[in-house]
C-alpha positions in Angstrom: 45.9 5.3 11.4 45.1 9.0 12.5 43.1 11.1 9.8 44.7 14.3 9.6 43.3 18.1 8.5 44.7 19.5 5.5 47.3 21.3 7.8 48.7 18.4 9.1 47.0 18.3 12.5 44.6 15.8 13.7 40.9 16.2 12.7 38.7 15.9 15.6 35.2 16.5 14.1 35.1 14.1 11.4 35.3 10.3 11.6 36.0 7.7 9.0 33.4 4.9 9.6 30.7 4.3 7.2 28.1 2.4 9.5 27.3 2.5 13.0 29.5 2.0 16.1 29.3 -1.2 18.0 28.0 -0.1 21.5 30.4 -3.1 23.2 33.7 -1.2 21.4 32.6 2.2 22.8 31.6 0.5 26.3 35.4 -0.7 26.1 36.8 2.6 25.1 35.2 4.3 27.9 36.3 2.1 30.4 40.0 2.3 29.0 39.3 5.9 29.0 38.1 6.2 32.9 40.6 3.9 34.1 43.7 4.7 32.0 44.9 1.1 31.3 44.1 -1.6 29.3 44.5 -3.8 32.2 42.3 -2.3 34.6 39.4 -1.6 31.9 39.6 -5.4 31.6 39.0 -5.9 34.9 36.2 -3.3 35.2 34.8 -5.2 32.5 35.4 -8.5 33.4 37.1 -9.4 29.8 40.7 -10.5 29.5 43.4 -7.7 28.6 43.7 -9.5 25.1 40.0 -9.1 24.4 40.2 -5.0 25.5 43.3 -4.8 23.3 41.5 -6.2 20.6 38.7 -4.3 21.0 40.2 -1.0 21.0 42.1 -1.7 18.1 38.8 -3.0 16.3 37.3 0.6 17.0 40.4 2.7 15.8 40.1 0.9 12.6 36.4 1.9 12.5 37.1 5.5 13.0 40.7 5.7 11.1 42.2 7.2 14.5 44.4 6.3 17.2 42.7 6.8 20.3 45.2 6.4 22.8 49.0 6.9 23.4 50.6 4.0 25.1 52.8 4.7 27.9 54.9 2.6 30.2 52.4 3.0 32.8 48.8 2.9 31.1 47.9 4.8 28.2 46.7 8.7 27.8 43.6 9.6 25.5 44.8 11.7 22.5 42.6 15.0 21.9 39.7 13.1 19.2 39.6 10.4 22.1 38.6 12.9 24.6 35.6 14.5 22.1 34.7 11.1 21.5 34.3 10.5 25.3 32.1 13.3 25.8 29.9 12.5 23.1 29.3 9.0 24.4 29.6 8.9 28.3 26.2 10.2 29.1 24.4 7.8 26.5 26.6 5.1 27.7 25.8 5.6 31.3 22.3 6.2 30.7 21.9 2.9 29.0 24.1 1.2 31.6 21.7 2.6 34.3 18.7 1.3 32.3 20.3 -2.2 31.5 21.0 -2.7 35.1 17.4 -2.0 36.5 15.5 -5.2 37.9 17.0 -8.9 38.0 20.4 -8.7 39.0 20.3 -5.2 39.7 17.8 -5.4 42.8 18.7 -4.3 46.4 18.5 -8.2 47.4 21.0 -9.4 44.8 23.4 -6.1 45.3 27.1 -6.6 45.4 29.2 -5.3 48.3 30.2 -1.8 48.0 34.1 -1.3 48.2 34.5 2.0 50.3 38.0 3.2 51.1 39.4 6.0 53.1 41.5 7.3 56.2 41.1 4.8 59.1 40.4 7.5 61.3 37.3 9.0 59.8 36.0 5.9 58.6 35.9 4.1 62.4 35.1 7.4 64.1 32.5 8.8 61.7 31.5 6.7 58.3 31.0 3.3 59.8 28.8 4.4 62.6 26.8 6.5 59.9 26.1 3.3 57.8 25.4 1.0 60.7 21.5 1.6 59.8 21.8 0.6 56.3 24.1 -2.6 57.3 21.4 -3.4 59.5 18.9 -3.4 56.4 21.4 -5.2 54.3 24.3 -3.3 52.9 27.2 -5.0 52.5 30.4 -3.6 52.9 34.0 -3.9 52.1 36.2 -1.7 53.9 39.8 -0.5 53.2 41.9 2.0 55.0 45.0 3.9 53.6 46.3 7.2 52.4 44.6 9.5 49.6 46.5 9.3 47.0 47.0 5.6 46.7 43.3 4.9 47.5 42.1 7.2 44.4 44.8 5.5 42.2 43.3 2.3 43.2 39.7 3.6 42.6 40.8 4.6 39.1 41.5 0.9 38.7 38.4 -0.3 40.1 39.4 -1.5 43.4 36.8 0.6 44.9 33.5 1.9 44.7 33.9 5.1 46.8 36.7 7.2 48.4 36.5 9.2 51.3 39.3 11.4 50.1 41.1 14.5 52.1 41.8 16.5 48.9 40.0 17.2 45.9 41.3 14.7 42.9 42.1 16.2 40.0 41.3 15.3 36.3 37.9 14.6 34.6 38.0 10.9 35.5 36.6 10.9 38.7 33.5 12.8 40.3 33.8 14.2 43.9 31.3 16.0 46.2 32.3 17.6 49.2 31.3 15.8 52.8 32.6 17.7 55.6 34.8 20.2 56.9 37.2 18.9 59.8 38.4 21.8 62.0 41.8 21.2 63.5 42.0 22.3 67.2 45.2 22.5 69.7 44.6 20.2 72.5 46.4 18.7 75.7 45.8 17.2 78.7 44.6 19.3 81.7 47.7 18.6 83.7 49.8 20.2 80.8 46.9 22.7 80.3 47.3 24.1 83.8 51.4 23.9 83.8 51.7 26.0 80.8 49.1 28.7 82.4 46.2 27.8 80.0 44.8 29.4 76.8 44.7 32.7 78.3 48.6 32.5 78.2 48.8 31.1 74.9 46.5 33.9 73.7 48.7 36.4 75.3 52.1 35.4 74.7 51.9 33.1 72.0 52.5 29.6 71.2 56.3 29.8 72.7 55.9 28.2 76.1 54.5 24.8 74.1 58.3 23.9 73.2 58.6 22.6 76.7 56.0 20.1 76.4 56.3 16.9 74.1 54.8 16.9 70.8 52.6 14.0 69.9 51.7 13.8 66.4 51.0 11.7 63.1 54.4 11.8 61.4 57.9 13.2 61.6 57.1 15.9 59.1 54.5 17.3 61.5 51.9 18.1 58.5 49.1 19.1 60.5 50.7 20.8 63.5 53.0 22.9 60.6 49.9 24.0 59.0 48.1 24.8 62.0 51.4 26.8 63.2 51.6 28.7 59.9 47.8 29.5 59.4 47.3 30.4 63.3 50.4 32.1 64.7 51.7 33.2 61.3 55.0 31.4 61.8 57.3 28.4 61.5 57.1 25.6 63.7 60.6 24.7 65.4 59.9 22.1 67.7 60.4 18.2 67.0 57.7 15.2 67.6 58.2 13.3 70.7 56.0 10.8 69.6 54.7 9.9 66.6 51.6 7.5 65.6 50.6 6.7 62.4 46.7 6.8 63.5 45.4 10.0 64.5 43.2 8.1 67.3 46.5 6.9 69.0 47.5 10.4 69.0 44.5 11.5 70.9 44.6 8.5 73.4 48.3 9.3 73.8 47.5 13.3 74.5 44.5 12.8 76.6 46.7 10.2 79.0 49.1 13.5 79.6 51.7 12.6 76.8 52.2 16.1 75.7 50.1 18.4 73.2 49.1 18.1 69.6 46.7 19.4 67.2 44.0 17.1 65.9 40.7 17.2 64.2 38.0 18.0 66.1 35.0 15.4 65.3 38.2 13.0 67.2 38.3 15.2 70.4 34.9 16.4 71.0 34.0 13.8 73.6 36.9 14.0 75.1 37.0 17.9 74.9 33.2 17.9 76.8 34.5 15.8 79.0 37.2 17.6 80.4 39.9 15.0 79.4 41.3 17.4 77.1 41.6 21.0 77.1 41.5 23.5 74.4 44.8 25.3 74.2 43.6 28.1 71.8 40.5 29.4 70.1 41.4 31.4 67.1 38.7 33.5 65.1 39.6 31.7 61.9 41.0 28.0 62.4 42.5 25.9 60.1 40.2 22.9 58.5 40.1 20.3 55.8 37.6 19.5 53.6 36.8 15.6 52.9 35.3 14.9 49.6 33.2 11.5 48.5 34.6 10.8 45.3 33.3 8.1 42.7 34.6 6.7 39.6 31.6 7.6 36.6 30.4 4.3 35.5 30.7 2.3 38.3 28.8 -1.2 38.5 25.0 -1.3 38.4 25.4 -1.6 42.2 22.0 0.4 43.6 24.0 0.2 47.0 26.7 2.3 45.9 24.5 5.5 45.4 22.5 5.0 48.5 26.2 4.8 50.5 27.2 7.8 48.9 23.8 9.6 49.5 23.5 8.4 52.8 27.2 9.8 54.2 26.6 13.0 52.0 23.4 13.7 54.4 25.1 12.3 57.8 28.4 14.3 56.9 26.7 17.7 57.6 26.3 16.8 61.1 30.2 15.9 61.7 
């Protein structure tokens, strides 16, 4: 099916069709291209999977090109599909935006915005920031989870926006930096006094913390290990006394005197100000992680998606 140049390689610049291409077929092509799956594209377009397959085959016949390589899970675009997508994405998205204005696209009829991200940031920062919009009629459906699985679900159309702790790879998702979360080494005042406080750690290093129970997010100690390497330039050797797969639980345990931990400052700010937690170290170059608002291009014509995205980007400046 695929045309080839005289040297046997696929011809990228030419197409075999003699008439105009069907916009519906191109729209289906773009949905498959972005989602990486006929099944996911069918869900996005509210079509059956066989209909999507039939439309893609019809477009391939028109172009006399194979567009996707069928994989055990989903599909991968061939080089010609990459070029075709680059040519049609902006016009189709612009047309979709125009077609979505008025009627079903008005604020009053907007569908819920499906938002996903880490539970701690959603509950502590995101949902309070969006409260004024909810009061004005915004409808939200919130999902919590880890960044990797949530981004895969975003690609299949399950979410509209994802708050991600890493920048997604590839061209099918657009991401904008939201906020930087600084990590801080903290303990309750009783433990800080017992080990000599931040002055002793600054003078002698973190060795005395090996006698203090470590409270952390996971057995692998990802946040604490990163802090030790970045700040102290050494490998962390102690093991966790308590693991809690929710940083809000770690904060509660540490503030109650269970031990020490490394946590995002936004979760500790109020407790630090109240004296319920003590900053054990204040490095000149603390480790931090950038969060992103990630959106799948060509999301449904819901004006509240852009409203939520822009509101979060504005609010994130103060987190």
